[in-house]
PyMOL Python script that loads the backbone (N, CA, C, O; Angstrom):
from pymol import cmd

cmd.read_pdbstr("""\
ATOM      1  N   SER A   1       4.622   6.695  14.325  1.00  0.00           N
ATOM      2  CA  SER A   1       5.974   7.342  14.532  1.00  0.00           C
ATOM      3  C   SER A   1       6.640   7.681  13.300  1.00  0.00           C
ATOM      4  O   SER A   1       6.436   7.126  12.220  1.00  0.00           O
ATOM      5  N   ARG A   2       7.495   8.680  13.535  1.00  0.00           N
ATOM      6  CA  ARG A   2       8.611   9.088  12.452  1.00  0.00           C
ATOM      7  C   ARG A   2       9.181   7.985  11.934  1.00  0.00           C
ATOM      8  O   ARG A   2       9.075   7.833  10.717  1.00  0.00           O
ATOM      9  N   THR A   3       9.884   7.008  12.698  1.00  0.00           N
ATOM     10  CA  THR A   3      10.786   5.913  12.341  1.00  0.00           C
ATOM     11  C   THR A   3       9.687   5.043  11.438  1.00  0.00           C
ATOM     12  O   THR A   3      10.084   4.743  10.312  1.00  0.00           O
ATOM     13  N   LEU A   4       8.567   4.679  11.750  1.00  0.00           N
ATOM     14  CA  LEU A   4       7.694   3.841  11.237  1.00  0.00           C
ATOM     15  C   LEU A   4       7.471   4.470   9.758  1.00  0.00           C
ATOM     16  O   LEU A   4       7.760   3.827   8.749  1.00  0.00           O
ATOM     17  N   LYS A   5       7.002   5.612   9.721  1.00  0.00           N
ATOM     18  CA  LYS A   5       6.742   6.242   8.454  1.00  0.00           C
ATOM     19  C   LYS A   5       7.981   6.145   7.498  1.00  0.00           C
ATOM     20  O   LYS A   5       7.912   5.841   6.307  1.00  0.00           O
ATOM     21  N   HIS A   6       8.991   6.411   8.109  1.00  0.00           N
ATOM     22  CA  HIS A   6      10.213   6.360   7.078  1.00  0.00           C
ATOM     23  C   HIS A   6      10.649   4.785   6.463  1.00  0.00           C
ATOM     24  O   HIS A   6      11.019   4.590   5.306  1.00  0.00           O
ATOM     25  N   ALA A   7      10.522   3.817   7.434  1.00  0.00           N
ATOM     26  CA  ALA A   7      10.710   2.420   7.300  1.00  0.00           C
ATOM     27  C   ALA A   7       9.580   1.960   6.159  1.00  0.00           C
ATOM     28  O   ALA A   7       9.975   1.296   5.200  1.00  0.00           O
ATOM     29  N   VAL A   8       8.358   2.270   6.256  1.00  0.00           N
ATOM     30  CA  VAL A   8       7.116   1.987   5.263  1.00  0.00           C
ATOM     31  C   VAL A   8       7.480   2.697   3.811  1.00  0.00           C
ATOM     32  O   VAL A   8       7.165   2.185   2.738  1.00  0.00           O
ATOM     33  N   ARG A   9       8.073   3.744   3.916  1.00  0.00           N
ATOM     34  CA  ARG A   9       8.396   4.456   2.710  1.00  0.00           C
ATOM     35  C   ARG A   9       9.579   4.125   2.144  1.00  0.00           C
ATOM     36  O   ARG A   9       9.678   4.261   0.924  1.00  0.00           O
ATOM     37  N   ALA A  10      10.575   3.685   2.822  1.00  0.00           N
ATOM     38  CA  ALA A  10      11.849   2.911   2.244  1.00  0.00           C
ATOM     39  C   ALA A  10      11.485   1.718   1.827  1.00  0.00           C
ATOM     40  O   ALA A  10      11.960   1.250   0.792  1.00  0.00           O
ATOM     41  N   ARG A  11      10.731   1.163   2.458  1.00  0.00           N
ATOM     42  CA  ARG A  11      10.570  -0.473   1.907  1.00  0.00           C
ATOM     43  C   ARG A  11       9.897  -0.231   0.663  1.00  0.00           C
ATOM     44  O   ARG A  11      10.234  -1.019  -0.220  1.00  0.00           O
ATOM     45  N   THR A  12       8.852   0.823   0.263  1.00  0.00           N
ATOM     46  CA  THR A  12       8.145   0.426  -0.904  1.00  0.00           C
ATOM     47  C   THR A  12       8.220   2.000  -1.410  1.00  0.00           C
ATOM     48  O   THR A  12       7.393   2.787  -0.951  1.00  0.00           O
ATOM     49  N   ALA A  13       9.219   2.461  -2.363  1.00  0.00           N
ATOM     50  CA  ALA A  13       9.522   3.901  -2.917  1.00  0.00           C
ATOM     51  C   ALA A  13       8.149   4.582  -3.696  1.00  0.00           C
ATOM     52  O   ALA A  13       7.993   5.795  -3.838  1.00  0.00           O
ATOM     53  N   ARG A  14       7.315   3.666  -4.107  1.00  0.00           N
ATOM     54  CA  ARG A  14       6.332   4.333  -5.094  1.00  0.00           C
ATOM     55  C   ARG A  14       4.944   3.857  -4.507  1.00  0.00           C
ATOM     56  O   ARG A  14       4.897   3.051  -3.578  1.00  0.00           O
ATOM     57  N   CYS A  15       3.877   4.368  -5.065  1.00  0.00           N
ATOM     58  CA  CYS A  15       2.499   3.975  -4.564  1.00  0.00           C
ATOM     59  C   CYS A  15       2.384   2.615  -4.814  1.00  0.00           C
ATOM     60  O   CYS A  15       2.872   2.182  -5.858  1.00  0.00           O
ATOM     61  N   THR A  16       1.809   1.842  -4.018  1.00  0.00           N
ATOM     62  CA  THR A  16       1.464   0.276  -4.238  1.00  0.00           C
ATOM     63  C   THR A  16       0.677   0.096  -5.187  1.00  0.00           C
ATOM     64  O   THR A  16       0.693  -1.085  -5.535  1.00  0.00           O
ATOM     65  N   ALA A  17      -0.154   0.853  -5.895  1.00  0.00           N
ATOM     66  CA  ALA A  17      -1.257   0.399  -6.957  1.00  0.00           C
ATOM     67  C   ALA A  17      -0.362   0.063  -8.090  1.00  0.00           C
ATOM     68  O   ALA A  17       0.749   0.538  -8.325  1.00  0.00           O
ATOM     69  N   PRO A  18      -1.078  -0.907  -8.811  1.00  0.00           N
ATOM     70  CA  PRO A  18      -0.275  -1.618 -10.071  1.00  0.00           C
ATOM     71  C   PRO A  18      -0.231  -0.314 -11.228  1.00  0.00           C
ATOM     72  O   PRO A  18      -1.197   0.358 -11.590  1.00  0.00           O
ATOM     73  N   GLY A  19       1.026  -0.202 -11.623  1.00  0.00           N
ATOM     74  CA  GLY A  19       1.346   0.656 -12.475  1.00  0.00           C
ATOM     75  C   GLY A  19       1.419   2.373 -12.026  1.00  0.00           C
ATOM     76  O   GLY A  19       1.728   3.285 -12.792  1.00  0.00           O
ATOM     77  N   CYS A  20       1.104   2.484 -10.809  1.00  0.00           N
ATOM     78  CA  CYS A  20       1.389   3.981 -10.379  1.00  0.00           C
ATOM     79  C   CYS A  20       2.536   4.392 -10.208  1.00  0.00           C
ATOM     80  O   CYS A  20       3.241   3.592  -9.593  1.00  0.00           O
ATOM     81  N   GLY A  21       3.127   5.533 -10.568  1.00  0.00           N
ATOM     82  CA  GLY A  21       4.544   6.008 -10.344  1.00  0.00           C
ATOM     83  C   GLY A  21       4.465   7.036  -9.176  1.00  0.00           C
ATOM     84  O   GLY A  21       5.580   7.443  -8.852  1.00  0.00           O
ATOM     85  N   ALA A  22       3.643   7.452  -8.609  1.00  0.00           N
ATOM     86  CA  ALA A  22       3.711   8.367  -7.388  1.00  0.00           C
ATOM     87  C   ALA A  22       4.873   8.025  -6.473  1.00  0.00           C
ATOM     88  O   ALA A  22       5.001   6.902  -5.984  1.00  0.00           O
ATOM     89  N   GLN A  23       5.731   9.046  -6.254  1.00  0.00           N
ATOM     90  CA  GLN A  23       6.841   8.701  -5.133  1.00  0.00           C
ATOM     91  C   GLN A  23       6.135   8.608  -3.659  1.00  0.00           C
ATOM     92  O   GLN A  23       5.210   9.353  -3.334  1.00  0.00           O
ATOM     93  N   ALA A  24       6.679   7.614  -2.820  1.00  0.00           N
ATOM     94  CA  ALA A  24       6.090   7.366  -1.482  1.00  0.00           C
ATOM     95  C   ALA A  24       6.169   8.603  -0.720  1.00  0.00           C
ATOM     96  O   ALA A  24       5.274   8.822   0.097  1.00  0.00           O
ATOM     97  N   VAL A  25       7.235   9.551  -0.888  1.00  0.00           N
ATOM     98  CA  VAL A  25       7.260  10.737  -0.304  1.00  0.00           C
ATOM     99  C   VAL A  25       6.070  11.432  -0.346  1.00  0.00           C
ATOM    100  O   VAL A  25       5.792  12.035   0.691  1.00  0.00           O
ATOM    101  N   HIS A  26       5.171  11.523  -1.405  1.00  0.00           N
ATOM    102  CA  HIS A  26       4.159  12.222  -1.713  1.00  0.00           C
ATOM    103  C   HIS A  26       2.789  11.415  -1.598  1.00  0.00           C
ATOM    104  O   HIS A  26       1.737  11.825  -2.090  1.00  0.00           O
ATOM    105  N   CYS A  27       2.900  10.406  -1.003  1.00  0.00           N
ATOM    106  CA  CYS A  27       1.821   9.423  -0.858  1.00  0.00           C
ATOM    107  C   CYS A  27       1.258   9.362   0.718  1.00  0.00           C
ATOM    108  O   CYS A  27       1.847   9.794   1.709  1.00  0.00           O
ATOM    109  N   ASP A  28       0.006   8.731   0.674  1.00  0.00           N
ATOM    110  CA  ASP A  28      -0.684   8.452   2.138  1.00  0.00           C
ATOM    111  C   ASP A  28       0.171   7.303   2.513  1.00  0.00           C
ATOM    112  O   ASP A  28       0.722   6.492   1.768  1.00  0.00           O
ATOM    113  N   LEU A  29       0.184   7.394   4.024  1.00  0.00           N
ATOM    114  CA  LEU A  29       0.491   6.075   4.478  1.00  0.00           C
ATOM    115  C   LEU A  29      -1.070   5.526   4.998  1.00  0.00           C
ATOM    116  O   LEU A  29      -1.881   6.154   5.679  1.00  0.00           O
ATOM    117  N   ASP A  30      -1.184   4.251   4.480  1.00  0.00           N
ATOM    118  CA  ASP A  30      -2.673   3.757   4.610  1.00  0.00           C
ATOM    119  C   ASP A  30      -2.723   2.565   5.226  1.00  0.00           C
ATOM    120  O   ASP A  30      -1.871   1.720   4.953  1.00  0.00           O
ATOM    121  N   HIS A  31      -3.636   2.328   6.070  1.00  0.00           N
ATOM    122  CA  HIS A  31      -3.803   0.906   6.641  1.00  0.00           C
ATOM    123  C   HIS A  31      -4.497   0.060   5.651  1.00  0.00           C
ATOM    124  O   HIS A  31      -5.444   0.619   5.099  1.00  0.00           O
ATOM    125  N   THR A  32      -4.257  -1.127   5.303  1.00  0.00           N
ATOM    126  CA  THR A  32      -4.500  -2.004   4.691  1.00  0.00           C
ATOM    127  C   THR A  32      -5.910  -2.579   5.151  1.00  0.00           C
ATOM    128  O   THR A  32      -6.906  -2.580   4.427  1.00  0.00           O
ATOM    129  N   LEU A  33      -5.875  -2.931   6.088  1.00  0.00           N
ATOM    130  CA  LEU A  33      -7.077  -3.259   7.048  1.00  0.00           C
ATOM    131  C   LEU A  33      -7.537  -2.051   7.926  1.00  0.00           C
ATOM    132  O   LEU A  33      -6.860  -1.860   8.936  1.00  0.00           O
ATOM    133  N   ALA A  34      -8.529  -1.254   7.708  1.00  0.00           N
ATOM    134  CA  ALA A  34      -8.745   0.035   7.920  1.00  0.00           C
ATOM    135  C   ALA A  34      -8.694   0.050   9.565  1.00  0.00           C
ATOM    136  O   ALA A  34      -9.053  -0.938  10.207  1.00  0.00           O
ATOM    137  N   TYR A  35      -8.250   1.176  10.152  1.00  0.00           N
ATOM    138  CA  TYR A  35      -8.146   1.441  11.657  1.00  0.00           C
ATOM    139  C   TYR A  35      -9.631   1.596  11.876  1.00  0.00           C
ATOM    140  O   TYR A  35     -10.456   1.949  11.034  1.00  0.00           O
ATOM    141  N   PRO A  36      -9.869   1.236  13.301  1.00  0.00           N
ATOM    142  CA  PRO A  36      -9.085   0.591  14.369  1.00  0.00           C
ATOM    143  C   PRO A  36      -8.893  -1.006  14.303  1.00  0.00           C
ATOM    144  O   PRO A  36      -8.180  -1.567  15.135  1.00  0.00           O
ATOM    145  N   ALA A  37      -9.511  -1.673  13.352  1.00  0.00           N
ATOM    146  CA  ALA A  37      -9.255  -2.933  13.347  1.00  0.00           C
ATOM    147  C   ALA A  37      -7.974  -3.592  12.907  1.00  0.00           C
ATOM    148  O   ALA A  37      -7.560  -4.698  13.255  1.00  0.00           O
ATOM    149  N   GLY A  38      -7.322  -2.584  11.947  1.00  0.00           N
ATOM    150  CA  GLY A  38      -6.155  -2.952  11.519  1.00  0.00           C
ATOM    151  C   GLY A  38      -5.013  -2.227  12.510  1.00  0.00           C
ATOM    152  O   GLY A  38      -5.336  -1.151  13.012  1.00  0.00           O
ATOM    153  N   ILE A  39      -3.844  -2.715  12.774  1.00  0.00           N
ATOM    154  CA  ILE A  39      -2.966  -2.500  13.741  1.00  0.00           C
ATOM    155  C   ILE A  39      -1.978  -1.377  12.910  1.00  0.00           C
ATOM    156  O   ILE A  39      -1.893  -1.435  11.683  1.00  0.00           O
ATOM    157  N   THR A  40      -1.326  -0.471  13.612  1.00  0.00           N
ATOM    158  CA  THR A  40      -0.315   0.403  12.956  1.00  0.00           C
ATOM    159  C   THR A  40       0.970  -0.173  13.294  1.00  0.00           C
ATOM    160  O   THR A  40       1.605  -0.038  14.339  1.00  0.00           O
ATOM    161  N   CYS A  41       1.257  -0.831  12.259  1.00  0.00           N
ATOM    162  CA  CYS A  41       2.571  -1.526  12.134  1.00  0.00           C
ATOM    163  C   CYS A  41       3.031  -1.529  10.564  1.00  0.00           C
ATOM    164  O   CYS A  41       2.346  -1.013   9.682  1.00  0.00           O
ATOM    165  N   GLN A  42       4.342  -2.209  10.323  1.00  0.00           N
ATOM    166  CA  GLN A  42       4.697  -2.364   8.909  1.00  0.00           C
ATOM    167  C   GLN A  42       3.608  -3.532   8.233  1.00  0.00           C
ATOM    168  O   GLN A  42       3.368  -3.643   7.031  1.00  0.00           O
ATOM    169  N   CYS A  43       3.137  -4.200   9.120  1.00  0.00           N
ATOM    170  CA  CYS A  43       2.473  -5.301   8.390  1.00  0.00           C
ATOM    171  C   CYS A  43       1.029  -4.747   7.907  1.00  0.00           C
ATOM    172  O   CYS A  43       0.351  -5.387   7.102  1.00  0.00           O
ATOM    173  N   ASP A  44       0.650  -3.636   8.399  1.00  0.00           N
ATOM    174  CA  ASP A  44      -0.636  -3.166   7.865  1.00  0.00           C
ATOM    175  C   ASP A  44      -0.774  -1.829   7.280  1.00  0.00           C
ATOM    176  O   ASP A  44      -1.804  -1.297   6.867  1.00  0.00           O
ATOM    177  N   LEU A  45       0.573  -1.309   7.311  1.00  0.00           N
ATOM    178  CA  LEU A  45       0.801   0.052   6.537  1.00  0.00           C
ATOM    179  C   LEU A  45       1.366  -0.296   5.143  1.00  0.00           C
ATOM    180  O   LEU A  45       1.965  -1.343   4.899  1.00  0.00           O
ATOM    181  N   ALA A  46       1.116   0.688   4.255  1.00  0.00           N
ATOM    182  CA  ALA A  46       1.508   0.806   2.862  1.00  0.00           C
ATOM    183  C   ALA A  46       1.357   2.272   2.333  1.00  0.00           C
ATOM    184  O   ALA A  46       0.544   3.054   2.827  1.00  0.00           O
ATOM    185  N   THR A  47       2.122   2.568   1.382  1.00  0.00           N
ATOM    186  CA  THR A  47       2.071   3.762   0.560  1.00  0.00           C
ATOM    187  C   THR A  47       0.991   4.019  -0.384  1.00  0.00           C
ATOM    188  O   THR A  47       0.735   3.035  -1.079  1.00  0.00           O
ATOM    189  N   ALA A  48       0.389   4.897  -0.579  1.00  0.00           N
ATOM    190  CA  ALA A  48      -0.832   4.915  -1.469  1.00  0.00           C
ATOM    191  C   ALA A  48      -1.148   6.278  -1.872  1.00  0.00           C
ATOM    192  O   ALA A  48      -1.439   7.097  -1.000  1.00  0.00           O
ATOM    193  N   CYS A  49      -1.118   6.660  -3.297  1.00  0.00           N
ATOM    194  CA  CYS A  49      -1.217   7.940  -3.475  1.00  0.00           C
ATOM    195  C   CYS A  49      -2.703   8.281  -3.253  1.00  0.00           C
ATOM    196  O   CYS A  49      -3.617   7.463  -3.151  1.00  0.00           O
ATOM    197  N   ARG A  50      -2.794   9.632  -3.195  1.00  0.00           N
ATOM    198  CA  ARG A  50      -4.376  10.135  -2.740  1.00  0.00           C
ATOM    199  C   ARG A  50      -5.475   9.246  -3.749  1.00  0.00           C
ATOM    200  O   ARG A  50      -6.420   8.575  -3.333  1.00  0.00           O
ATOM    201  N   ARG A  51      -5.154   9.399  -4.905  1.00  0.00           N
ATOM    202  CA  ARG A  51      -5.982   8.531  -6.016  1.00  0.00           C
ATOM    203  C   ARG A  51      -6.410   6.957  -5.506  1.00  0.00           C
ATOM    204  O   ARG A  51      -7.525   6.477  -5.301  1.00  0.00           O
ATOM    205  N   HIS A  52      -5.193   6.425  -5.401  1.00  0.00           N
ATOM    206  CA  HIS A  52      -5.516   5.050  -5.218  1.00  0.00           C
ATOM    207  C   HIS A  52      -5.936   4.716  -3.776  1.00  0.00           C
ATOM    208  O   HIS A  52      -6.514   3.649  -3.566  1.00  0.00           O
ATOM    209  N   HIS A  53      -5.646   5.671  -2.657  1.00  0.00           N
ATOM    210  CA  HIS A  53      -6.221   5.494  -1.395  1.00  0.00           C
ATOM    211  C   HIS A  53      -7.796   5.514  -1.662  1.00  0.00           C
ATOM    212  O   HIS A  53      -8.550   4.643  -1.228  1.00  0.00           O
ATOM    213  N   ARG A  54      -8.147   6.448  -2.315  1.00  0.00           N
ATOM    214  CA  ARG A  54      -9.783   6.454  -2.461  1.00  0.00           C
ATOM    215  C   ARG A  54     -10.294   5.242  -3.468  1.00  0.00           C
ATOM    216  O   ARG A  54     -11.364   4.643  -3.368  1.00  0.00           O
ATOM    217  N   VAL A  55      -9.462   5.071  -4.273  1.00  0.00           N
ATOM    218  CA  VAL A  55      -9.892   3.836  -5.039  1.00  0.00           C
ATOM    219  C   VAL A  55     -10.216   2.470  -4.151  1.00  0.00           C
ATOM    220  O   VAL A  55     -11.201   1.736  -4.241  1.00  0.00           O
ATOM    221  N   LYS A  56      -9.242   2.381  -3.396  1.00  0.00           N
ATOM    222  CA  LYS A  56      -9.094   1.161  -2.395  1.00  0.00           C
ATOM    223  C   LYS A  56     -10.413   1.176  -1.558  1.00  0.00           C
ATOM    224  O   LYS A  56     -10.966   0.105  -1.308  1.00  0.00           O
ATOM    225  N   GLN A  57     -10.937   2.375  -1.113  1.00  0.00           N
ATOM    226  CA  GLN A  57     -11.935   2.463  -0.476  1.00  0.00           C
ATOM    227  C   GLN A  57     -13.367   2.324  -1.168  1.00  0.00           C
ATOM    228  O   GLN A  57     -14.361   2.248  -0.446  1.00  0.00           O
ATOM    229  N   ALA A  58     -13.493   2.289  -2.624  1.00  0.00           N
ATOM    230  CA  ALA A  58     -14.425   2.624  -3.356  1.00  0.00           C
ATOM    231  C   ALA A  58     -15.372   0.916  -3.412  1.00  0.00           C
ATOM    232  O   ALA A  58     -14.812  -0.163  -3.216  1.00  0.00           O
ATOM    233  N   PRO A  59     -16.524   1.048  -3.653  1.00  0.00           N
ATOM    234  CA  PRO A  59     -17.200  -0.332  -3.529  1.00  0.00           C
ATOM    235  C   PRO A  59     -16.679  -1.456  -4.656  1.00  0.00           C
ATOM    236  O   PRO A  59     -16.428  -1.184  -5.830  1.00  0.00           O
ATOM    237  N   GLY A  60     -16.579  -2.680  -4.085  1.00  0.00           N
ATOM    238  CA  GLY A  60     -15.981  -3.739  -5.151  1.00  0.00           C
ATOM    239  C   GLY A  60     -14.388  -3.868  -4.937  1.00  0.00           C
ATOM    240  O   GLY A  60     -13.893  -4.975  -5.147  1.00  0.00           O
ATOM    241  N   TRP A  61     -13.624  -2.895  -4.567  1.00  0.00           N
ATOM    242  CA  TRP A  61     -12.339  -3.200  -4.480  1.00  0.00           C
ATOM    243  C   TRP A  61     -11.820  -3.724  -3.276  1.00  0.00           C
ATOM    244  O   TRP A  61     -12.454  -3.382  -2.277  1.00  0.00           O
ATOM    245  N   THR A  62     -10.854  -4.452  -3.091  1.00  0.00           N
ATOM    246  CA  THR A  62     -10.242  -5.031  -2.019  1.00  0.00           C
ATOM    247  C   THR A  62      -8.819  -4.825  -1.903  1.00  0.00           C
ATOM    248  O   THR A  62      -8.223  -4.585  -2.954  1.00  0.00           O
ATOM    249  N   LEU A  63      -8.260  -4.865  -0.997  1.00  0.00           N
ATOM    250  CA  LEU A  63      -6.657  -4.786  -0.775  1.00  0.00           C
ATOM    251  C   LEU A  63      -6.450  -5.597   0.229  1.00  0.00           C
ATOM    252  O   LEU A  63      -7.171  -5.550   1.226  1.00  0.00           O
ATOM    253  N   THR A  64      -5.333  -6.547   0.099  1.00  0.00           N
ATOM    254  CA  THR A  64      -4.816  -7.384   1.213  1.00  0.00           C
ATOM    255  C   THR A  64      -3.172  -7.101   1.144  1.00  0.00           C
ATOM    256  O   THR A  64      -2.582  -6.511   0.240  1.00  0.00           O
ATOM    257  N   GLN A  65      -2.699  -7.583   2.138  1.00  0.00           N
ATOM    258  CA  GLN A  65      -1.042  -7.450   2.330  1.00  0.00           C
ATOM    259  C   GLN A  65      -0.720  -8.675   3.147  1.00  0.00           C
ATOM    260  O   GLN A  65      -0.639  -8.648   4.375  1.00  0.00           O
ATOM    261  N   PRO A  66      -0.523  -9.855   2.336  1.00  0.00           N
ATOM    262  CA  PRO A  66      -0.240 -11.131   2.827  1.00  0.00           C
ATOM    263  C   PRO A  66       1.171 -11.277   3.502  1.00  0.00           C
ATOM    264  O   PRO A  66       1.512 -12.273   4.140  1.00  0.00           O
ATOM    265  N   GLU A  67       1.958 -10.159   3.283  1.00  0.00           N
ATOM    266  CA  GLU A  67       3.234 -10.221   4.090  1.00  0.00           C
ATOM    267  C   GLU A  67       3.928  -8.600   3.570  1.00  0.00           C
ATOM    268  O   GLU A  67       3.877  -8.053   2.468  1.00  0.00           O
ATOM    269  N   PRO A  68       4.493  -8.201   4.722  1.00  0.00           N
ATOM    270  CA  PRO A  68       5.007  -6.698   4.549  1.00  0.00           C
ATOM    271  C   PRO A  68       5.321  -6.214   3.235  1.00  0.00           C
ATOM    272  O   PRO A  68       6.310  -6.660   2.654  1.00  0.00           O
ATOM    273  N   GLY A  69       4.613  -5.383   2.727  1.00  0.00           N
ATOM    274  CA  GLY A  69       5.152  -4.864   1.144  1.00  0.00           C
ATOM    275  C   GLY A  69       4.525  -5.563   0.497  1.00  0.00           C
ATOM    276  O   GLY A  69       4.703  -4.985  -0.575  1.00  0.00           O
ATOM    277  N   VAL A  70       3.822  -6.486   0.230  1.00  0.00           N
ATOM    278  CA  VAL A  70       3.139  -7.293  -0.823  1.00  0.00           C
ATOM    279  C   VAL A  70       1.767  -7.128  -0.930  1.00  0.00           C
ATOM    280  O   VAL A  70       0.927  -7.722  -0.255  1.00  0.00           O
ATOM    281  N   MET A  71       1.569  -6.337  -1.764  1.00  0.00           N
ATOM    282  CA  MET A  71       0.014  -5.922  -1.977  1.00  0.00           C
ATOM    283  C   MET A  71      -0.616  -6.638  -3.052  1.00  0.00           C
ATOM    284  O   MET A  71      -0.101  -6.881  -4.143  1.00  0.00           O
ATOM    285  N   ARG A  72      -1.780  -6.962  -2.660  1.00  0.00           N
ATOM    286  CA  ARG A  72      -2.606  -7.582  -3.469  1.00  0.00           C
ATOM    287  C   ARG A  72      -4.167  -6.817  -3.802  1.00  0.00           C
ATOM    288  O   ARG A  72      -5.183  -6.807  -3.107  1.00  0.00           O
ATOM    289  N   TRP A  73      -3.930  -6.263  -5.005  1.00  0.00           N
ATOM    290  CA  TRP A  73      -5.334  -5.373  -5.291  1.00  0.00           C
ATOM    291  C   TRP A  73      -6.342  -6.228  -6.127  1.00  0.00           C
ATOM    292  O   TRP A  73      -5.988  -6.711  -7.203  1.00  0.00           O
ATOM    293  N   THR A  74      -7.602  -6.410  -5.626  1.00  0.00           N
ATOM    294  CA  THR A  74      -8.494  -6.990  -6.713  1.00  0.00           C
ATOM    295  C   THR A  74      -9.404  -5.746  -6.947  1.00  0.00           C
ATOM    296  O   THR A  74      -9.770  -4.918  -6.112  1.00  0.00           O
ATOM    297  N   THR A  75      -9.659  -5.804  -8.163  1.00  0.00           N
ATOM    298  CA  THR A  75     -10.762  -5.139  -8.898  1.00  0.00           C
ATOM    299  C   THR A  75     -12.183  -5.493  -8.598  1.00  0.00           C
ATOM    300  O   THR A  75     -12.543  -6.544  -8.066  1.00  0.00           O
ATOM    301  N   PRO A  76     -12.995  -4.467  -9.008  1.00  0.00           N
ATOM    302  CA  PRO A  76     -14.560  -5.063  -8.706  1.00  0.00           C
ATOM    303  C   PRO A  76     -14.919  -6.266  -9.889  1.00  0.00           C
ATOM    304  O   PRO A  76     -15.915  -6.950  -9.653  1.00  0.00           O
ATOM    305  N   SER A  77     -14.217  -6.526 -11.039  1.00  0.00           N
ATOM    306  CA  SER A  77     -14.456  -7.416 -11.738  1.00  0.00           C
ATOM    307  C   SER A  77     -13.862  -8.854 -11.422  1.00  0.00           C
ATOM    308  O   SER A  77     -14.231  -9.882 -11.990  1.00  0.00           O
ATOM    309  N   GLY A  78     -12.915  -8.784 -10.460  1.00  0.00           N
ATOM    310  CA  GLY A  78     -12.593  -9.958  -9.875  1.00  0.00           C
ATOM    311  C   GLY A  78     -10.643 -10.154 -10.168  1.00  0.00           C
ATOM    312  O   GLY A  78      -9.881 -10.954  -9.625  1.00  0.00           O
ATOM    313  N   ARG A  79     -10.367  -9.189 -11.111  1.00  0.00           N
ATOM    314  CA  ARG A  79      -9.025  -9.477 -11.672  1.00  0.00           C
ATOM    315  C   ARG A  79      -8.014  -8.947 -10.388  1.00  0.00           C
ATOM    316  O   ARG A  79      -8.162  -7.863  -9.823  1.00  0.00           O
ATOM    317  N   VAL A  80      -7.131  -9.785 -10.109  1.00  0.00           N
ATOM    318  CA  VAL A  80      -6.072  -9.688  -9.078  1.00  0.00           C
ATOM    319  C   VAL A  80      -4.824  -9.041  -9.716  1.00  0.00           C
ATOM    320  O   VAL A  80      -4.505  -9.413 -10.846  1.00  0.00           O
ATOM    321  N   HIS A  81      -4.076  -8.078  -9.066  1.00  0.00           N
ATOM    322  CA  HIS A  81      -2.890  -7.556  -9.238  1.00  0.00           C
ATOM    323  C   HIS A  81      -2.103  -7.458  -7.977  1.00  0.00           C
ATOM    324  O   HIS A  81      -2.529  -6.982  -6.924  1.00  0.00           O
ATOM    325  N   THR A  82      -0.865  -7.973  -8.188  1.00  0.00           N
ATOM    326  CA  THR A  82       0.054  -7.857  -7.055  1.00  0.00           C
ATOM    327  C   THR A  82       1.304  -7.013  -7.114  1.00  0.00           C
ATOM    328  O   THR A  82       2.033  -7.084  -8.103  1.00  0.00           O
ATOM    329  N   THR A  83       1.554  -6.304  -6.209  1.00  0.00           N
ATOM    330  CA  THR A  83       3.010  -5.577  -6.266  1.00  0.00           C
ATOM    331  C   THR A  83       3.898  -5.742  -5.208  1.00  0.00           C
ATOM    332  O   THR A  83       3.380  -6.220  -4.198  1.00  0.00           O
ATOM    333  N   TYR A  84       5.081  -5.485  -5.146  1.00  0.00           N
ATOM    334  CA  TYR A  84       6.035  -5.891  -4.235  1.00  0.00           C
ATOM    335  C   TYR A  84       6.948  -4.793  -3.860  1.00  0.00           C
ATOM    336  O   TYR A  84       6.992  -3.890  -4.696  1.00  0.00           O
ATOM    337  N   PRO A  85       7.641  -4.653  -2.879  1.00  0.00           N
ATOM    338  CA  PRO A  85       8.450  -3.727  -2.315  1.00  0.00           C
ATOM    339  C   PRO A  85       9.505  -3.382  -3.390  1.00  0.00           C
ATOM    340  O   PRO A  85       9.715  -4.017  -4.424  1.00  0.00           O
ATOM    341  N   THR A  86      10.080  -2.358  -3.001  1.00  0.00           N
ATOM    342  CA  THR A  86      11.159  -1.918  -3.952  1.00  0.00           C
ATOM    343  C   THR A  86      12.483  -2.853  -3.688  1.00  0.00           C
ATOM    344  O   THR A  86      12.870  -3.248  -2.588  1.00  0.00           O
ATOM    345  N   LYS A  87      13.082  -3.108  -4.962  1.00  0.00           N
ATOM    346  CA  LYS A  87      14.576  -3.864  -4.761  1.00  0.00           C
ATOM    347  C   LYS A  87      15.463  -2.806  -4.964  1.00  0.00           C
ATOM    348  O   LYS A  87      15.417  -2.039  -5.926  1.00  0.00           O
ATOM    349  N   TYR A  88      16.322  -2.768  -3.994  1.00  0.00           N
ATOM    350  CA  TYR A  88      17.232  -1.815  -4.083  1.00  0.00           C
ATOM    351  C   TYR A  88      18.636  -2.527  -4.502  1.00  0.00           C
ATOM    352  O   TYR A  88      18.894  -3.664  -4.107  1.00  0.00           O
ATOM    353  N   MET A  89      19.441  -1.853  -5.248  1.00  0.00           N
ATOM    354  CA  MET A  89      20.780  -2.453  -5.710  1.00  0.00           C
ATOM    355  C   MET A  89      21.954  -2.368  -4.582  1.00  0.00           C
ATOM    356  O   MET A  89      21.898  -1.363  -3.872  1.00  0.00           O
ATOM    357  N   ILE A  90      22.669  -2.991  -4.406  1.00  0.00           N
ATOM    358  CA  ILE A  90      23.915  -2.724  -3.373  1.00  0.00           C
ATOM    359  C   ILE A  90      24.906  -2.684  -4.298  1.00  0.00           C
ATOM    360  O   ILE A  90      26.071  -2.495  -3.948  1.00  0.00           O
TER     361      ILE A  90
END
""", "prot")
cmd.dss("prot")
cmd.show_as("cartoon", "prot")
cmd.util.cbc("prot")
cmd.orient("prot")
């Protein structure tokens, strides 16, 4: 839904891949656990630029979301990188 897309993009303002600066508004909304096994909710959706969306699907890469917005990327060599939702200043 439009509300869900807005909520996910507001939660994380950029691509969730480590070091990527692509703005969420230009990113794909990607299921962490591939649909239909993964449900369409904030707990399984995240922003990923097209490049990192494809990387995630490449052999040897894994991506988990232990809690909404916390993304754990594992490279084929086993190195783990964790990214977190955007922190907004009030």
